[in-house]
C-alpha positions as CSV (number, residue, x, y, z in Angstrom):
1,E,-24.9,26.7,-3.3
2,K,-26.1,24.7,-6.3
3,I,-24.3,22.2,-8.4
4,A,-25.8,21.0,-11.6
5,H,-24.6,17.6,-12.7
6,S,-24.8,16.8,-16.4
7,L,-23.7,13.3,-17.3
8,V,-22.7,12.2,-20.7
9,D,-21.8,8.7,-21.7
10,Y,-20.2,9.1,-25.1
11,K,-19.9,5.3,-25.8
12,L,-23.5,4.4,-25.1
13,S,-25.3,7.4,-26.5
14,S,-24.7,10.9,-28.0
15,K,-27.8,12.2,-26.3
16,L,-27.2,14.5,-23.3
17,E,-28.8,13.0,-20.1
18,V,-29.2,15.2,-17.1
19,E,-29.4,13.7,-13.6
20,H,-27.6,13.8,-10.3
21,C,-24.3,11.9,-10.5
22,C,-25.2,9.7,-7.5
23,M,-27.9,8.1,-9.7
24,F,-25.3,7.1,-12.3
25,W,-23.0,5.6,-9.7
26,E,-25.9,4.0,-7.8
27,T,-24.9,5.3,-4.5
28,Q,-26.8,7.2,-1.8
29,K,-24.1,9.7,-1.0
30,D,-21.5,11.9,-2.6
31,C,-18.2,10.4,-3.7
32,N,-15.3,10.9,-1.2
33,N,-13.3,12.2,-4.1
34,C,-15.9,14.6,-5.4
35,I,-14.5,16.6,-8.3
36,S,-17.7,18.6,-8.8
37,M,-17.2,20.1,-5.4
38,R,-13.5,20.6,-6.2
39,A,-14.3,22.4,-9.4
40,Y,-16.9,24.5,-7.6
41,I,-14.5,25.6,-4.9
42,S,-11.4,26.1,-7.1
43,K,-13.3,27.5,-10.1
44,K,-11.1,25.3,-12.2
45,T,-11.8,22.2,-14.3
46,A,-11.1,18.9,-12.5
47,F,-10.6,15.4,-13.7
48,K,-10.6,11.8,-12.3
49,I,-11.0,8.2,-13.3
50,E,-13.5,5.8,-11.7
51,I,-14.5,2.2,-12.3
52,K,-18.0,0.8,-12.2
53,D,-19.1,-2.7,-13.3
54,N,-15.6,-3.3,-14.8
55,L,-16.0,-0.3,-17.0
56,I,-13.5,2.6,-16.8
57,Y,-14.8,6.1,-16.9
58,L,-13.1,9.5,-17.3
59,I,-15.0,12.2,-15.3
60,Q,-14.6,15.9,-16.0
61,A,-16.1,18.7,-14.0
62,F,-16.4,22.1,-15.5
63,P,-17.3,25.2,-13.4
64,I,-19.7,27.6,-15.1
65,Q,-21.6,30.7,-14.1
66,I,-25.2,31.4,-15.1
67,G,-26.2,34.9,-14.0
68,S,-25.0,35.3,-10.5
69,Q,-25.1,31.6,-9.7
70,D,-22.2,29.1,-9.9
71,F,-22.8,25.6,-11.3
72,V,-20.7,22.6,-12.3
73,I,-21.2,20.5,-15.4
74,E,-20.0,16.9,-14.8
75,M,-19.3,14.8,-17.9
76,I,-18.6,11.1,-17.9
77,K,-16.9,9.2,-20.8
78,D,-16.5,5.4,-21.0
79,I,-12.8,4.9,-21.9
80,T,-12.7,1.1,-21.2
81,D,-11.6,0.3,-24.8
82,E,-9.1,3.1,-25.1
83,E,-5.4,2.6,-24.5
84,I,-4.4,3.5,-20.9
85,V,-0.7,3.9,-20.0
86,L,0.3,3.6,-16.4
87,A,3.5,5.1,-14.9
88,D,6.5,2.8,-15.1
89,N,6.5,2.2,-11.3
90,Q,2.9,1.1,-11.5
91,E,3.4,-1.7,-14.1
92,D,2.9,-4.4,-11.6
93,K,-0.7,-3.2,-10.8
94,N,-3.8,-3.6,-12.8
95,I,-5.9,-0.6,-13.7
96,H,-8.5,-1.3,-11.0
97,E,-5.9,-1.3,-8.2
98,Y,-4.2,1.8,-9.6
99,V,-7.4,3.9,-9.9
100,K,-8.5,2.9,-6.4
101,E,-5.1,3.7,-4.9
102,M,-4.8,7.0,-6.8
103,N,-8.3,8.3,-5.7
104,T,-7.6,7.3,-2.1
105,Q,-4.3,9.1,-2.0
106,L,-5.9,12.3,-3.3
107,I,-8.0,12.6,-0.1
108,T,-5.9,10.9,2.5
109,D,-3.2,12.3,4.8
110,E,-0.2,10.2,4.1
111,L,1.1,10.1,7.7
112,T,-2.0,9.5,9.8
113,G,-4.4,7.8,7.3
114,A,-7.1,10.4,8.2
115,F,-8.7,12.5,5.5
116,N,-6.6,15.5,4.4
117,R,-7.3,19.2,4.1
118,R,-8.5,18.8,0.5
119,Y,-11.3,16.4,1.7
120,L,-12.1,18.7,4.6
121,E,-12.5,21.8,2.4
122,E,-14.6,19.9,-0.1
123,H,-16.9,18.0,2.2
124,L,-17.5,20.1,5.4
125,S,-19.5,22.8,3.6
126,T,-21.6,20.0,1.9
127,D,-22.3,18.3,5.2
128,L,-23.3,21.7,6.8
129,Y,-25.6,22.4,3.8
130,K,-27.2,18.9,4.0
131,S,-27.7,19.2,7.7
132,R,-29.5,22.5,7.3
133,V,-31.7,21.2,4.4
134,N,-32.6,18.0,6.3
135,G,-33.1,19.7,9.7
136,T,-30.5,17.5,11.4
137,S,-27.8,18.3,13.9
138,I,-24.1,18.1,13.1
139,A,-21.1,18.4,15.4
140,I,-17.8,19.9,14.5
141,I,-15.0,19.1,16.9
142,M,-11.4,20.4,16.9
143,A,-9.0,18.0,18.6
144,D,-5.6,19.3,19.6
145,I,-3.0,17.0,21.2
146,D,-1.7,18.8,24.3
147,Y,2.0,19.9,24.4
148,F,2.8,17.8,21.3
149,K,6.0,19.7,20.8
150,S,7.4,18.2,23.9
151,V,6.8,14.7,22.5
152,N,8.9,15.6,19.5
153,D,11.6,17.2,21.6
154,T,11.7,14.3,24.1
155,Y,11.4,11.3,21.8
156,G,12.2,12.6,18.3
157,H,10.0,13.2,15.3
158,V,9.9,9.5,14.3
159,V,8.2,8.7,17.6
160,G,6.1,11.8,17.2
161,D,4.8,10.7,13.8
162,C,4.1,7.3,15.3
163,V,2.0,8.9,18.1
164,L,0.0,10.9,15.5
165,K,-0.7,7.8,13.5
166,K,-1.9,5.8,16.6
167,F,-3.9,8.8,17.8
168,S,-5.7,8.9,14.4
169,D,-6.4,5.2,14.5
170,L,-7.8,5.4,18.1
171,V,-10.2,8.3,17.2
172,N,-11.3,6.7,13.9
173,S,-12.1,3.5,15.7
174,S,-14.2,5.4,18.3
175,I,-16.5,7.2,15.9
176,R,-19.3,5.8,13.6
177,S,-17.5,4.7,10.5
178,S,-20.6,4.8,8.3
179,I,-21.5,8.5,8.8
180,D,-18.7,10.3,10.8
181,W,-15.3,11.3,9.6
182,M,-12.0,12.8,10.7
183,A,-9.5,15.0,8.9
184,R,-6.0,16.2,9.8
185,Y,-6.2,19.9,10.0
186,G,-2.5,20.5,10.4
187,G,0.3,19.3,12.7
188,E,-1.3,17.8,15.8
189,E,-4.7,19.3,15.1
190,F,-7.6,17.2,13.7
191,L,-11.2,18.0,12.9
192,I,-13.9,15.4,13.7
193,I,-17.3,15.6,12.1
194,L,-20.2,13.8,13.7
195,R,-23.4,13.7,11.6
196,N,-26.8,13.5,13.1
197,S,-25.3,14.1,16.5
198,D,-27.0,16.4,19.1
199,K,-25.1,17.9,22.1
200,S,-25.8,15.0,24.4
201,K,-24.5,12.4,21.9
202,T,-21.6,14.5,20.9
203,F,-20.3,15.0,24.5
204,E,-20.7,11.3,25.1
205,I,-18.6,10.3,22.1
206,I,-15.9,12.9,22.7
207,E,-15.7,12.1,26.5
208,N,-15.2,8.5,25.5
209,I,-12.4,9.4,23.1
210,R,-10.8,11.7,25.7
211,K,-10.7,9.0,28.3
212,K,-9.3,6.4,25.9
213,I,-6.5,8.8,24.9
214,E,-5.7,9.6,28.5
215,Q,-5.6,5.9,29.5
216,T,-3.6,4.7,26.4
217,E,0.1,4.2,26.4
218,F,1.3,4.7,22.8
219,I,4.1,2.3,22.1
220,C,6.4,3.4,19.4
221,G,9.5,1.2,19.1
222,D,11.2,1.3,22.5
223,S,9.3,4.4,23.6
224,K,6.1,4.5,25.6
225,V,4.3,7.8,25.3
226,K,1.3,9.2,27.3
227,I,-0.6,12.1,25.9
228,T,-3.8,14.1,26.6
229,C,-6.0,15.9,24.1
230,S,-8.2,19.1,24.3
231,F,-11.4,19.4,22.3
232,G,-13.3,22.4,21.0
233,I,-16.9,21.4,20.3
234,N,-19.6,23.2,18.2
235,V,-22.9,21.5,17.6
236,V,-25.1,23.0,14.9
237,D,-28.8,22.1,15.5
238,S,-30.3,22.7,12.1
239,S,-33.7,21.6,13.3
240,I,-34.0,24.9,15.2
241,H,-34.7,27.8,12.8
């Protein structure tokens, strides 16, 4: 799985400069909203807008095939001085706020605040690949709230949604925010990814989360709900070949 990033800044230079996109953004990791991975998976052109050093950039990712290998060409254009029209209901926001909010919404589950299926599909394969290349362990955990249908049946879907949100907050606050992440897989199922986590560390983290959930009373309006959660754990030790 190879992705070729070709960056073009039309405003500063007409010369094609080839480098990894992280070098342009001066980050040490892939963007949360990575359109190169989106284009690679969907085999369709993807677009987004980003802001760096108060400059506004339009980024386009084009999937191409060379021989039997798939690549992505990523092109960046400085559109700071071009006319940008926001939707009518966004007139009270400046462009910086709008771009940040738009990019966040694309990868976030609206109800729980966890990452969504799009983020999961675009980033899990990348994390697994990097783990194998770097020889590090990675843990993939499926979390499923037990008998969640009975919560909706007993308290109603509004309370059920509230429990899902508070459950997501509890799990997110219990993992390492700098390297781990969680996505809503569907309904009451969530996927938790623990990077650089061996079996011992993984079981320690998940057991801590399990106990917190079991001991927590989720208060939603006038309702107080107790739940438990089951976990399926798979630790990939990429240091063992």
